[in-house]
N, CA, C, O and CB atoms as a CASP TS submission, in Angstrom:
PFRMAT TS
TARGET T0000
AUTHOR 0000-0000-0000
METHOD Language model
MODEL 1
PARENT N/A
ATOM      1  N   UNK     1     134.413 217.317  94.512  1.00  0.00           N
ATOM      2  CA  UNK     1     132.861 217.608  95.903  1.00  0.00           C
ATOM      3  C   UNK     1     131.971 216.975  95.475  1.00  0.00           C
ATOM      4  O   UNK     1     131.990 216.374  94.401  1.00  0.00           O
ATOM      5  CB  UNK     1     132.020 219.224  96.201  1.00  0.00           C
ATOM      6  N   UNK     2     131.105 217.018  96.219  1.00  0.00           N
ATOM      7  CA  UNK     2     129.926 216.372  96.194  1.00  0.00           C
ATOM      8  C   UNK     2     128.802 217.093  95.133  1.00  0.00           C
ATOM      9  O   UNK     2     128.292 218.211  95.199  1.00  0.00           O
ATOM     10  CB  UNK     2     129.453 216.329  97.670  1.00  0.00           C
ATOM     11  N   UNK     3     128.659 216.238  94.342  1.00  0.00           N
ATOM     12  CA  UNK     3     127.635 217.182  93.428  1.00  0.00           C
ATOM     13  C   UNK     3     126.225 216.363  93.208  1.00  0.00           C
ATOM     14  O   UNK     3     126.486 215.180  92.991  1.00  0.00           O
ATOM     15  CB  UNK     3     128.374 217.541  91.763  1.00  0.00           C
ATOM     16  N   UNK     4     124.989 216.595  93.198  1.00  0.00           N
ATOM     17  CA  UNK     4     123.665 216.328  92.874  1.00  0.00           C
ATOM     18  C   UNK     4     123.408 217.216  91.707  1.00  0.00           C
ATOM     19  O   UNK     4     123.522 218.415  91.454  1.00  0.00           O
ATOM     20  CB  UNK     4     122.703 216.548  94.046  1.00  0.00           C
ATOM     21  N   UNK     5     122.825 215.610  90.807  1.00  0.00           N
ATOM     22  CA  UNK     5     122.067 216.202  89.543  1.00  0.00           C
ATOM     23  C   UNK     5     120.488 216.068  89.713  1.00  0.00           C
ATOM     24  O   UNK     5     119.916 215.142  90.289  1.00  0.00           O
ATOM     25  CB  UNK     5     122.531 215.374  88.130  1.00  0.00           C
ATOM     26  N   UNK     6     120.063 216.857  89.275  1.00  0.00           N
ATOM     27  CA  UNK     6     118.089 216.519  88.752  1.00  0.00           C
ATOM     28  C   UNK     6     118.598 216.784  87.616  1.00  0.00           C
ATOM     29  O   UNK     6     119.595 217.355  87.175  1.00  0.00           O
ATOM     30  CB  UNK     6     116.389 217.644  89.273  1.00  0.00           C
ATOM     31  N   UNK     7     117.463 216.105  87.138  1.00  0.00           N
ATOM     32  CA  UNK     7     116.567 216.013  85.540  1.00  0.00           C
ATOM     33  C   UNK     7     116.428 217.406  85.178  1.00  0.00           C
ATOM     34  O   UNK     7     116.961 217.750  84.123  1.00  0.00           O
ATOM     35  CB  UNK     7     114.818 215.267  85.562  1.00  0.00           C
ATOM     36  N   UNK     8     115.790 218.295  85.883  1.00  0.00           N
ATOM     37  CA  UNK     8     115.397 219.767  84.967  1.00  0.00           C
ATOM     38  C   UNK     8     116.697 220.505  84.950  1.00  0.00           C
ATOM     39  O   UNK     8     116.468 221.681  85.230  1.00  0.00           O
ATOM     40  CB  UNK     8     114.092 220.903  85.740  1.00  0.00           C
ATOM     41  N   UNK     9     117.383 220.391  84.834  1.00  0.00           N
ATOM     42  CA  UNK     9     119.071 221.210  84.860  1.00  0.00           C
ATOM     43  C   UNK     9     119.492 221.918  85.808  1.00  0.00           C
ATOM     44  O   UNK     9     120.052 222.996  85.606  1.00  0.00           O
ATOM     45  CB  UNK     9     119.361 222.219  83.867  1.00  0.00           C
ATOM     46  N   UNK    10     119.227 221.276  87.339  1.00  0.00           N
ATOM     47  CA  UNK    10     120.001 221.740  88.746  1.00  0.00           C
ATOM     48  C   UNK    10     120.939 220.961  88.689  1.00  0.00           C
ATOM     49  O   UNK    10     120.929 219.820  88.229  1.00  0.00           O
ATOM     50  CB  UNK    10     119.309 221.629  90.181  1.00  0.00           C
ATOM     51  N   UNK    11     122.296 221.865  89.421  1.00  0.00           N
ATOM     52  CA  UNK    11     123.149 220.890  89.950  1.00  0.00           C
ATOM     53  C   UNK    11     123.761 221.738  91.303  1.00  0.00           C
ATOM     54  O   UNK    11     124.128 222.879  91.582  1.00  0.00           O
ATOM     55  CB  UNK    11     124.333 220.360  88.751  1.00  0.00           C
ATOM     56  N   UNK    12     123.640 220.606  91.851  1.00  0.00           N
ATOM     57  CA  UNK    12     123.744 220.835  93.509  1.00  0.00           C
ATOM     58  C   UNK    12     125.183 220.797  93.882  1.00  0.00           C
ATOM     59  O   UNK    12     125.745 219.742  93.589  1.00  0.00           O
ATOM     60  CB  UNK    12     122.939 219.617  94.442  1.00  0.00           C
ATOM     61  N   UNK    13     125.869 221.657  94.430  1.00  0.00           N
ATOM     62  CA  UNK    13     126.782 221.114  95.237  1.00  0.00           C
ATOM     63  C   UNK    13     127.575 221.695  96.213  1.00  0.00           C
ATOM     64  O   UNK    13     127.650 222.917  96.346  1.00  0.00           O
ATOM     65  CB  UNK    13     127.454 220.638  94.607  1.00  0.00           C
ATOM     66  N   UNK    14     128.024 221.097  96.734  1.00  0.00           N
ATOM     67  CA  UNK    14     128.499 221.426  98.758  1.00  0.00           C
ATOM     68  C   UNK    14     130.466 221.776  98.687  1.00  0.00           C
ATOM     69  O   UNK    14     131.138 220.780  98.419  1.00  0.00           O
ATOM     70  CB  UNK    14     128.131 219.086 100.225  1.00  0.00           C
ATOM     71  N   UNK    15     130.905 222.531  98.819  1.00  0.00           N
ATOM     72  CA  UNK    15     132.271 222.569  99.335  1.00  0.00           C
ATOM     73  C   UNK    15     132.426 223.326 100.493  1.00  0.00           C
ATOM     74  O   UNK    15     132.207 224.521 100.695  1.00  0.00           O
ATOM     75  CB  UNK    15     133.165 223.057  98.402  1.00  0.00           C
ATOM     76  N   UNK    16     133.019 222.053 101.545  1.00  0.00           N
ATOM     77  CA  UNK    16     133.104 222.606 102.618  1.00  0.00           C
ATOM     78  C   UNK    16     134.149 223.112 102.911  1.00  0.00           C
ATOM     79  O   UNK    16     134.301 223.313 104.116  1.00  0.00           O
ATOM     80  CB  UNK    16     132.811 222.007 103.381  1.00  0.00           C
ATOM     81  N   UNK    17     135.099 223.459 102.127  1.00  0.00           N
ATOM     82  CA  UNK    17     136.299 223.972 102.445  1.00  0.00           C
ATOM     83  C   UNK    17     136.700 225.766 101.636  1.00  0.00           C
ATOM     84  O   UNK    17     137.715 226.253 101.138  1.00  0.00           O
ATOM     85  CB  UNK    17     137.338 222.654 101.928  1.00  0.00           C
ATOM     86  N   UNK    18     135.311 226.262 101.875  1.00  0.00           N
ATOM     87  CA  UNK    18     135.181 227.451 101.359  1.00  0.00           C
ATOM     88  C   UNK    18     135.255 228.457 102.566  1.00  0.00           C
ATOM     89  O   UNK    18     134.371 228.385 103.419  1.00  0.00           O
ATOM     90  CB  UNK    18     133.929 227.515 100.540  1.00  0.00           C
ATOM     91  N   UNK    19     136.349 229.475 102.700  1.00  0.00           N
ATOM     92  CA  UNK    19     136.690 230.511 103.635  1.00  0.00           C
ATOM     93  C   UNK    19     135.487 231.806 103.381  1.00  0.00           C
ATOM     94  O   UNK    19     135.001 232.258 102.344  1.00  0.00           O
ATOM     95  CB  UNK    19     138.392 231.004 103.320  1.00  0.00           C
ATOM     96  N   UNK    20     135.264 232.166 104.921  1.00  0.00           N
ATOM     97  CA  UNK    20     134.700 233.472 104.849  1.00  0.00           C
ATOM     98  C   UNK    20     132.969 233.311 105.022  1.00  0.00           C
ATOM     99  O   UNK    20     132.324 234.359 105.059  1.00  0.00           O
ATOM    100  CB  UNK    20     135.190 234.173 103.344  1.00  0.00           C
ATOM    101  N   UNK    21     132.454 232.384 105.094  1.00  0.00           N
ATOM    102  CA  UNK    21     131.145 232.177 105.466  1.00  0.00           C
ATOM    103  C   UNK    21     130.678 231.449 106.377  1.00  0.00           C
ATOM    104  O   UNK    21     130.852 230.231 106.422  1.00  0.00           O
ATOM    105  CB  UNK    21     130.607 231.859 104.687  1.00  0.00           C
ATOM    106  N   UNK    22     129.713 232.436 107.611  1.00  0.00           N
ATOM    107  CA  UNK    22     129.196 232.165 108.225  1.00  0.00           C
ATOM    108  C   UNK    22     128.444 230.562 108.701  1.00  0.00           C
ATOM    109  O   UNK    22     128.685 229.763 109.606  1.00  0.00           O
ATOM    110  CB  UNK    22     128.809 233.004 107.952  1.00  0.00           C
ATOM    111  N   UNK    23     127.357 230.609 107.484  1.00  0.00           N
ATOM    112  CA  UNK    23     126.942 229.553 107.666  1.00  0.00           C
ATOM    113  C   UNK    23     127.512 228.134 106.797  1.00  0.00           C
ATOM    114  O   UNK    23     128.375 228.103 105.920  1.00  0.00           O
ATOM    115  CB  UNK    23     125.714 229.871 107.546  1.00  0.00           C
ATOM    116  N   UNK    24     126.762 227.069 107.332  1.00  0.00           N
ATOM    117  CA  UNK    24     126.986 226.030 106.204  1.00  0.00           C
ATOM    118  C   UNK    24     125.627 226.050 104.567  1.00  0.00           C
ATOM    119  O   UNK    24     124.403 226.085 104.439  1.00  0.00           O
ATOM    120  CB  UNK    24     126.842 224.322 107.268  1.00  0.00           C
ATOM    121  N   UNK    25     126.811 226.003 103.673  1.00  0.00           N
ATOM    122  CA  UNK    25     126.106 226.386 102.397  1.00  0.00           C
ATOM    123  C   UNK    25     125.767 225.717 101.176  1.00  0.00           C
ATOM    124  O   UNK    25     126.939 225.855 100.824  1.00  0.00           O
ATOM    125  CB  UNK    25     126.659 227.215 101.982  1.00  0.00           C
ATOM    126  N   UNK    26     125.250 225.119 100.202  1.00  0.00           N
ATOM    127  CA  UNK    26     125.137 224.617  98.919  1.00  0.00           C
ATOM    128  C   UNK    26     125.095 226.139  98.029  1.00  0.00           C
ATOM    129  O   UNK    26     124.861 227.338  98.178  1.00  0.00           O
ATOM    130  CB  UNK    26     123.698 223.536  98.783  1.00  0.00           C
ATOM    131  N   UNK    27     125.480 225.178  97.066  1.00  0.00           N
ATOM    132  CA  UNK    27     125.994 225.776  95.688  1.00  0.00           C
ATOM    133  C   UNK    27     124.714 225.371  94.795  1.00  0.00           C
ATOM    134  O   UNK    27     124.333 224.221  95.016  1.00  0.00           O
ATOM    135  CB  UNK    27     127.614 225.039  95.063  1.00  0.00           C
ATOM    136  N   UNK    28     123.793 226.257  93.595  1.00  0.00           N
ATOM    137  CA  UNK    28     123.050 226.085  93.101  1.00  0.00           C
ATOM    138  C   UNK    28     123.609 226.154  91.506  1.00  0.00           C
ATOM    139  O   UNK    28     123.747 227.368  91.357  1.00  0.00           O
ATOM    140  CB  UNK    28     122.146 226.803  93.658  1.00  0.00           C
ATOM    141  N   UNK    29     123.933 225.635  90.465  1.00  0.00           N
ATOM    142  CA  UNK    29     124.314 225.937  89.368  1.00  0.00           C
ATOM    143  C   UNK    29     122.686 225.359  88.382  1.00  0.00           C
ATOM    144  O   UNK    29     122.214 224.233  88.225  1.00  0.00           O
ATOM    145  CB  UNK    29     125.953 225.162  89.120  1.00  0.00           C
ATOM    146  N   UNK    30     122.247 226.662  87.920  1.00  0.00           N
ATOM    147  CA  UNK    30     121.251 226.190  86.774  1.00  0.00           C
ATOM    148  C   UNK    30     121.305 227.206  85.710  1.00  0.00           C
ATOM    149  O   UNK    30     121.162 228.397  85.985  1.00  0.00           O
ATOM    150  CB  UNK    30     119.686 226.026  87.273  1.00  0.00           C
ATOM    151  N   UNK    31     121.549 226.697  84.233  1.00  0.00           N
ATOM    152  CA  UNK    31     121.536 228.166  83.299  1.00  0.00           C
ATOM    153  C   UNK    31     122.429 228.869  83.424  1.00  0.00           C
ATOM    154  O   UNK    31     122.389 230.081  83.636  1.00  0.00           O
ATOM    155  CB  UNK    31     120.556 229.104  83.471  1.00  0.00           C
ATOM    156  N   UNK    32     123.452 228.112  83.293  1.00  0.00           N
ATOM    157  CA  UNK    32     125.070 228.571  84.022  1.00  0.00           C
ATOM    158  C   UNK    32     125.231 230.014  85.163  1.00  0.00           C
ATOM    159  O   UNK    32     126.086 230.803  85.564  1.00  0.00           O
ATOM    160  CB  UNK    32     126.210 229.059  82.503  1.00  0.00           C
ATOM    161  N   UNK    33     124.076 229.761  85.291  1.00  0.00           N
ATOM    162  CA  UNK    33     124.153 230.829  86.700  1.00  0.00           C
ATOM    163  C   UNK    33     124.113 230.415  88.146  1.00  0.00           C
ATOM    164  O   UNK    33     123.157 229.675  88.379  1.00  0.00           O
ATOM    165  CB  UNK    33     122.978 231.759  86.711  1.00  0.00           C
ATOM    166  N   UNK    34     125.028 230.732  89.390  1.00  0.00           N
ATOM    167  CA  UNK    34     125.448 230.369  90.351  1.00  0.00           C
ATOM    168  C   UNK    34     124.104 230.721  91.339  1.00  0.00           C
ATOM    169  O   UNK    34     123.259 231.517  90.931  1.00  0.00           O
ATOM    170  CB  UNK    34     126.819 230.968  90.560  1.00  0.00           C
ATOM    171  N   UNK    35     123.993 230.175  92.448  1.00  0.00           N
ATOM    172  CA  UNK    35     123.247 230.673  93.387  1.00  0.00           C
ATOM    173  C   UNK    35     123.186 229.675  94.610  1.00  0.00           C
ATOM    174  O   UNK    35     123.254 228.452  94.486  1.00  0.00           O
ATOM    175  CB  UNK    35     121.956 230.997  92.807  1.00  0.00           C
ATOM    176  N   UNK    36     123.024 230.477  96.034  1.00  0.00           N
ATOM    177  CA  UNK    36     123.926 229.596  97.198  1.00  0.00           C
ATOM    178  C   UNK    36     122.592 230.108  98.210  1.00  0.00           C
ATOM    179  O   UNK    36     121.856 231.080  98.372  1.00  0.00           O
ATOM    180  CB  UNK    36     126.026 230.256  97.727  1.00  0.00           C
ATOM    181  N   UNK    37     122.881 228.520  98.841  1.00  0.00           N
ATOM    182  CA  UNK    37     121.443 228.529  99.783  1.00  0.00           C
ATOM    183  C   UNK    37     122.019 228.056 101.219  1.00  0.00           C
ATOM    184  O   UNK    37     123.051 227.386 101.254  1.00  0.00           O
ATOM    185  CB  UNK    37     120.048 227.270  99.148  1.00  0.00           C
ATOM    186  N   UNK    38     121.483 228.339 102.145  1.00  0.00           N
ATOM    187  CA  UNK    38     121.549 227.742 103.185  1.00  0.00           C
ATOM    188  C   UNK    38     120.694 226.317 103.847  1.00  0.00           C
ATOM    189  O   UNK    38     119.467 226.211 103.848  1.00  0.00           O
ATOM    190  CB  UNK    38     121.415 228.717 103.769  1.00  0.00           C
ATOM    191  N   UNK    39     121.490 225.467 104.297  1.00  0.00           N
ATOM    192  CA  UNK    39     120.716 223.969 104.406  1.00  0.00           C
ATOM    193  C   UNK    39     119.179 224.202 104.768  1.00  0.00           C
ATOM    194  O   UNK    39     118.429 223.527 104.062  1.00  0.00           O
ATOM    195  CB  UNK    39     121.437 222.926 105.720  1.00  0.00           C
ATOM    196  N   UNK    40     118.648 224.878 105.558  1.00  0.00           N
ATOM    197  CA  UNK    40     117.367 225.068 105.457  1.00  0.00           C
ATOM    198  C   UNK    40     116.855 226.010 104.683  1.00  0.00           C
ATOM    199  O   UNK    40     115.750 226.550 104.729  1.00  0.00           O
ATOM    200  CB  UNK    40     116.947 225.214 106.465  1.00  0.00           C
ATOM    201  N   UNK    41     117.913 226.190 103.839  1.00  0.00           N
ATOM    202  CA  UNK    41     116.639 226.087 102.492  1.00  0.00           C
ATOM    203  C   UNK    41     116.391 228.237 102.035  1.00  0.00           C
ATOM    204  O   UNK    41     115.863 228.678 101.014  1.00  0.00           O
ATOM    205  CB  UNK    41     114.334 225.011 103.584  1.00  0.00           C
ATOM    206  N   UNK    42     116.911 228.966 103.055  1.00  0.00           N
ATOM    207  CA  UNK    42     117.148 230.233 102.744  1.00  0.00           C
ATOM    208  C   UNK    42     118.314 230.370 102.095  1.00  0.00           C
ATOM    209  O   UNK    42     119.433 229.886 102.265  1.00  0.00           O
ATOM    210  CB  UNK    42     117.107 231.001 103.759  1.00  0.00           C
ATOM    211  N   UNK    43     117.381 231.868 100.544  1.00  0.00           N
ATOM    212  CA  UNK    43     118.596 232.108  99.899  1.00  0.00           C
ATOM    213  C   UNK    43     119.533 233.215 100.237  1.00  0.00           C
ATOM    214  O   UNK    43     119.127 234.297 100.661  1.00  0.00           O
ATOM    215  CB  UNK    43     118.317 232.236  98.697  1.00  0.00           C
ATOM    216  N   UNK    44     121.152 232.855  99.992  1.00  0.00           N
ATOM    217  CA  UNK    44     122.144 233.709 100.204  1.00  0.00           C
ATOM    218  C   UNK    44     122.439 234.065  99.402  1.00  0.00           C
ATOM    219  O   UNK    44     122.500 235.233  99.786  1.00  0.00           O
ATOM    220  CB  UNK    44     122.990 233.502 100.699  1.00  0.00           C
ATOM    221  N   UNK    45     122.900 234.125  97.903  1.00  0.00           N
ATOM    222  CA  UNK    45     123.701 234.859  97.371  1.00  0.00           C
ATOM    223  C   UNK    45     122.407 234.087  95.716  1.00  0.00           C
ATOM    224  O   UNK    45     121.808 233.013  95.766  1.00  0.00           O
ATOM    225  CB  UNK    45     125.803 234.520  97.769  1.00  0.00           C
ATOM    226  N   UNK    46     122.378 235.099  94.511  1.00  0.00           N
ATOM    227  CA  UNK    46     122.468 234.423  93.710  1.00  0.00           C
ATOM    228  C   UNK    46     121.048 235.824  93.142  1.00  0.00           C
ATOM    229  O   UNK    46     120.767 236.841  93.777  1.00  0.00           O
ATOM    230  CB  UNK    46     122.410 232.589  94.046  1.00  0.00           C
ATOM    231  N   UNK    47     120.636 235.520  92.261  1.00  0.00           N
ATOM    232  CA  UNK    47     119.428 235.946  91.810  1.00  0.00           C
ATOM    233  C   UNK    47     117.978 235.278  91.913  1.00  0.00           C
ATOM    234  O   UNK    47     117.817 234.632  92.948  1.00  0.00           O
ATOM    235  CB  UNK    47     119.676 236.097  90.668  1.00  0.00           C
ATOM    236  N   UNK    48     116.972 235.309  91.095  1.00  0.00           N
ATOM    237  CA  UNK    48     116.281 234.511  91.579  1.00  0.00           C
ATOM    238  C   UNK    48     116.093 233.467  90.676  1.00  0.00           C
ATOM    239  O   UNK    48     116.304 233.642  89.476  1.00  0.00           O
ATOM    240  CB  UNK    48     115.276 235.038  92.010  1.00  0.00           C
ATOM    241  N   UNK    49     115.712 232.381  91.134  1.00  0.00           N
ATOM    242  CA  UNK    49     115.018 231.090  90.232  1.00  0.00           C
ATOM    243  C   UNK    49     113.739 230.692  89.953  1.00  0.00           C
ATOM    244  O   UNK    49     112.792 231.015  90.671  1.00  0.00           O
ATOM    245  CB  UNK    49     115.316 230.013  90.670  1.00  0.00           C
ATOM    246  N   UNK    50     113.607 229.855  88.737  1.00  0.00           N
ATOM    247  CA  UNK    50     112.140 229.811  88.600  1.00  0.00           C
ATOM    248  C   UNK    50     111.529 228.986  89.794  1.00  0.00           C
ATOM    249  O   UNK    50     111.838 227.950  90.383  1.00  0.00           O
ATOM    250  CB  UNK    50     111.733 229.163  87.186  1.00  0.00           C
ATOM    251  N   UNK    51     110.461 229.971  89.886  1.00  0.00           N
ATOM    252  CA  UNK    51     109.581 229.308  91.184  1.00  0.00           C
ATOM    253  C   UNK    51     109.551 227.313  90.863  1.00  0.00           C
ATOM    254  O   UNK    51     109.297 226.653  91.871  1.00  0.00           O
ATOM    255  CB  UNK    51     107.464 230.196  91.082  1.00  0.00           C
ATOM    256  N   UNK    52     109.750 226.680  89.817  1.00  0.00           N
ATOM    257  CA  UNK    52     109.759 225.268  90.033  1.00  0.00           C
ATOM    258  C   UNK    52     110.858 224.445  90.713  1.00  0.00           C
ATOM    259  O   UNK    52     110.703 223.402  91.348  1.00  0.00           O
ATOM    260  CB  UNK    52     109.626 224.776  88.889  1.00  0.00           C
ATOM    261  N   UNK    53     112.066 225.143  90.449  1.00  0.00           N
ATOM    262  CA  UNK    53     113.371 225.189  90.566  1.00  0.00           C
ATOM    263  C   UNK    53     113.684 225.384  92.400  1.00  0.00           C
ATOM    264  O   UNK    53     114.197 224.538  93.133  1.00  0.00           O
ATOM    265  CB  UNK    53     113.908 226.483  89.500  1.00  0.00           C
ATOM    266  N   UNK    54     113.282 226.501  92.714  1.00  0.00           N
ATOM    267  CA  UNK    54     112.906 226.655  93.737  1.00  0.00           C
ATOM    268  C   UNK    54     112.636 226.268  94.472  1.00  0.00           C
ATOM    269  O   UNK    54     113.133 226.526  95.569  1.00  0.00           O
ATOM    270  CB  UNK    54     112.542 226.953  93.813  1.00  0.00           C
ATOM    271  N   UNK    55     111.905 225.614  94.329  1.00  0.00           N
ATOM    272  CA  UNK    55     110.753 224.425  95.431  1.00  0.00           C
ATOM    273  C   UNK    55     111.389 223.128  94.851  1.00  0.00           C
ATOM    274  O   UNK    55     110.891 222.192  95.476  1.00  0.00           O
ATOM    275  CB  UNK    55     108.521 224.432  95.059  1.00  0.00           C
ATOM    276  N   UNK    56     111.729 222.952  94.497  1.00  0.00           N
ATOM    277  CA  UNK    56     112.845 221.379  94.517  1.00  0.00           C
ATOM    278  C   UNK    56     113.931 221.321  95.269  1.00  0.00           C
ATOM    279  O   UNK    56     114.314 220.328  95.887  1.00  0.00           O
ATOM    280  CB  UNK    56     113.580 220.992  93.164  1.00  0.00           C
ATOM    281  N   UNK    57     114.870 223.243  95.202  1.00  0.00           N
ATOM    282  CA  UNK    57     115.576 223.067  95.784  1.00  0.00           C
ATOM    283  C   UNK    57     115.573 222.917  97.505  1.00  0.00           C
ATOM    284  O   UNK    57     116.307 222.421  98.359  1.00  0.00           O
ATOM    285  CB  UNK    57     116.102 223.757  95.247  1.00  0.00           C
ATOM    286  N   UNK    58     114.283 223.661  97.451  1.00  0.00           N
ATOM    287  CA  UNK    58     114.269 223.950  98.708  1.00  0.00           C
ATOM    288  C   UNK    58     113.949 222.504  99.395  1.00  0.00           C
ATOM    289  O   UNK    58     114.509 222.252 100.461  1.00  0.00           O
ATOM    290  CB  UNK    58     113.261 225.126  98.985  1.00  0.00           C
ATOM    291  N   UNK    59     113.017 221.496  98.785  1.00  0.00           N
ATOM    292  CA  UNK    59     112.168 220.704  99.137  1.00  0.00           C
ATOM    293  C   UNK    59     113.478 219.422  99.334  1.00  0.00           C
ATOM    294  O   UNK    59     113.277 218.441 100.049  1.00  0.00           O
ATOM    295  CB  UNK    59     110.806 220.580  97.990  1.00  0.00           C
ATOM    296  N   UNK    60     114.520 219.591  98.738  1.00  0.00           N
ATOM    297  CA  UNK    60     115.701 219.102  98.633  1.00  0.00           C
ATOM    298  C   UNK    60     116.711 219.347 100.066  1.00  0.00           C
ATOM    299  O   UNK    60     117.222 218.460 100.749  1.00  0.00           O
ATOM    300  CB  UNK    60     116.220 219.739  97.342  1.00  0.00           C
ATOM    301  N   UNK    61     116.775 220.333 100.198  1.00  0.00           N
ATOM    302  CA  UNK    61     117.565 221.063 101.678  1.00  0.00           C
ATOM    303  C   UNK    61     116.784 220.337 102.528  1.00  0.00           C
ATOM    304  O   UNK    61     117.243 219.270 102.934  1.00  0.00           O
ATOM    305  CB  UNK    61     117.448 222.934 102.062  1.00  0.00           C
ATOM    306  N   UNK    62     115.626 220.711 102.907  1.00  0.00           N
ATOM    307  CA  UNK    62     114.705 220.011 104.094  1.00  0.00           C
ATOM    308  C   UNK    62     114.566 218.850 104.353  1.00  0.00           C
ATOM    309  O   UNK    62     114.298 218.481 105.496  1.00  0.00           O
ATOM    310  CB  UNK    62     113.560 220.198 104.061  1.00  0.00           C
ATOM    311  N   UNK    63     114.723 218.009 103.325  1.00  0.00           N
ATOM    312  CA  UNK    63     114.843 216.730 103.795  1.00  0.00           C
ATOM    313  C   UNK    63     115.960 215.886 103.642  1.00  0.00           C
ATOM    314  O   UNK    63     115.897 214.659 103.576  1.00  0.00           O
ATOM    315  CB  UNK    63     113.963 216.143 103.371  1.00  0.00           C
ATOM    316  N   UNK    64     117.089 216.639 103.580  1.00  0.00           N
ATOM    317  CA  UNK    64     118.364 216.118 103.640  1.00  0.00           C
ATOM    318  C   UNK    64     119.553 216.885 104.561  1.00  0.00           C
ATOM    319  O   UNK    64     120.770 216.797 104.401  1.00  0.00           O
ATOM    320  CB  UNK    64     118.752 216.050 102.244  1.00  0.00           C
ATOM    321  N   UNK    65     118.785 217.699 105.619  1.00  0.00           N
ATOM    322  CA  UNK    65     119.502 218.428 106.346  1.00  0.00           C
ATOM    323  C   UNK    65     120.893 217.440 106.780  1.00  0.00           C
ATOM    324  O   UNK    65     122.064 217.734 106.539  1.00  0.00           O
ATOM    325  CB  UNK    65     118.555 218.969 107.527  1.00  0.00           C
ATOM    326  N   UNK    66     120.682 216.907 107.083  1.00  0.00           N
ATOM    327  CA  UNK    66     121.950 215.491 108.221  1.00  0.00           C
ATOM    328  C   UNK    66     122.629 215.027 107.297  1.00  0.00           C
ATOM    329  O   UNK    66     123.628 214.439 107.712  1.00  0.00           O
ATOM    330  CB  UNK    66     121.233 213.804 109.150  1.00  0.00           C
ATOM    331  N   UNK    67     122.471 215.045 105.791  1.00  0.00           N
ATOM    332  CA  UNK    67     123.265 214.187 104.833  1.00  0.00           C
ATOM    333  C   UNK    67     124.314 215.650 104.847  1.00  0.00           C
ATOM    334  O   UNK    67     125.520 215.625 105.093  1.00  0.00           O
ATOM    335  CB  UNK    67     122.339 213.501 103.080  1.00  0.00           C
ATOM    336  N   UNK    68     123.570 216.779 104.546  1.00  0.00           N
ATOM    337  CA  UNK    68     124.534 217.630 104.590  1.00  0.00           C
ATOM    338  C   UNK    68     125.452 218.145 105.333  1.00  0.00           C
ATOM    339  O   UNK    68     126.492 218.537 104.804  1.00  0.00           O
ATOM    340  CB  UNK    68     124.229 218.229 104.381  1.00  0.00           C
ATOM    341  N   UNK    69     125.210 218.275 107.051  1.00  0.00           N
ATOM    342  CA  UNK    69     125.732 218.524 107.408  1.00  0.00           C
ATOM    343  C   UNK    69     126.617 217.516 107.483  1.00  0.00           C
ATOM    344  O   UNK    69     127.694 218.105 107.575  1.00  0.00           O
ATOM    345  CB  UNK    69     125.329 219.049 108.006  1.00  0.00           C
ATOM    346  N   UNK    70     126.889 216.048 107.505  1.00  0.00           N
ATOM    347  CA  UNK    70     127.426 215.397 107.526  1.00  0.00           C
ATOM    348  C   UNK    70     128.892 215.790 105.870  1.00  0.00           C
ATOM    349  O   UNK    70     130.106 215.867 106.060  1.00  0.00           O
ATOM    350  CB  UNK    70     126.315 214.279 107.753  1.00  0.00           C
ATOM    351  N   UNK    71     128.539 215.870 105.169  1.00  0.00           N
ATOM    352  CA  UNK    71     128.989 216.317 104.235  1.00  0.00           C
ATOM    353  C   UNK    71     130.113 217.587 104.207  1.00  0.00           C
ATOM    354  O   UNK    71     131.266 217.526 103.782  1.00  0.00           O
ATOM    355  CB  UNK    71     127.952 216.489 103.678  1.00  0.00           C
ATOM    356  N   UNK    72     129.529 218.569 104.698  1.00  0.00           N
ATOM    357  CA  UNK    72     130.259 219.756 105.248  1.00  0.00           C
ATOM    358  C   UNK    72     130.911 219.606 106.234  1.00  0.00           C
ATOM    359  O   UNK    72     131.712 220.517 106.446  1.00  0.00           O
ATOM    360  CB  UNK    72     129.590 220.722 105.542  1.00  0.00           C
ATOM    361  N   UNK    73     130.882 218.396 107.302  1.00  0.00           N
ATOM    362  CA  UNK    73     132.315 217.966 108.543  1.00  0.00           C
ATOM    363  C   UNK    73     132.592 217.359 107.770  1.00  0.00           C
ATOM    364  O   UNK    73     133.651 217.985 107.732  1.00  0.00           O
ATOM    365  CB  UNK    73     132.347 217.205 110.103  1.00  0.00           C
ATOM    366  N   UNK    74     132.704 216.655 107.004  1.00  0.00           N
ATOM    367  CA  UNK    74     133.688 215.302 106.524  1.00  0.00           C
ATOM    368  C   UNK    74     134.755 215.888 105.953  1.00  0.00           C
ATOM    369  O   UNK    74     134.438 217.047 105.687  1.00  0.00           O
ATOM    370  CB  UNK    74     133.057 214.188 105.383  1.00  0.00           C
ATOM    371  N   UNK    75     135.917 215.650 105.617  1.00  0.00           N
ATOM    372  CA  UNK    75     137.064 215.505 104.587  1.00  0.00           C
ATOM    373  C   UNK    75     137.003 214.837 103.329  1.00  0.00           C
ATOM    374  O   UNK    75     137.517 213.766 103.006  1.00  0.00           O
ATOM    375  CB  UNK    75     138.042 214.906 105.134  1.00  0.00           C
ATOM    376  N   UNK    76     136.451 215.455 102.807  1.00  0.00           N
ATOM    377  CA  UNK    76     135.715 215.046 101.242  1.00  0.00           C
ATOM    378  C   UNK    76     137.295 215.610  99.951  1.00  0.00           C
ATOM    379  O   UNK    76     137.175 215.477  98.733  1.00  0.00           O
ATOM    380  CB  UNK    76     133.622 216.503 100.916  1.00  0.00           C
TER
END
């Protein structure tokens, strides 16, 4: 599964074979915690990310929605 790493400890990955979700999503790993976000930046699951990391995640998601949708629909 494609994974994007950031310098500040964030890891973003997408699993397009997940079942039971009505919206495409990415998973964010930060300090051994798992968060889930829709491609538009809305947080779907998980606790509260620190403000700096949350801002970085949302900026990435908003700027890369087309790429993420391509990954979601691909067969990797």
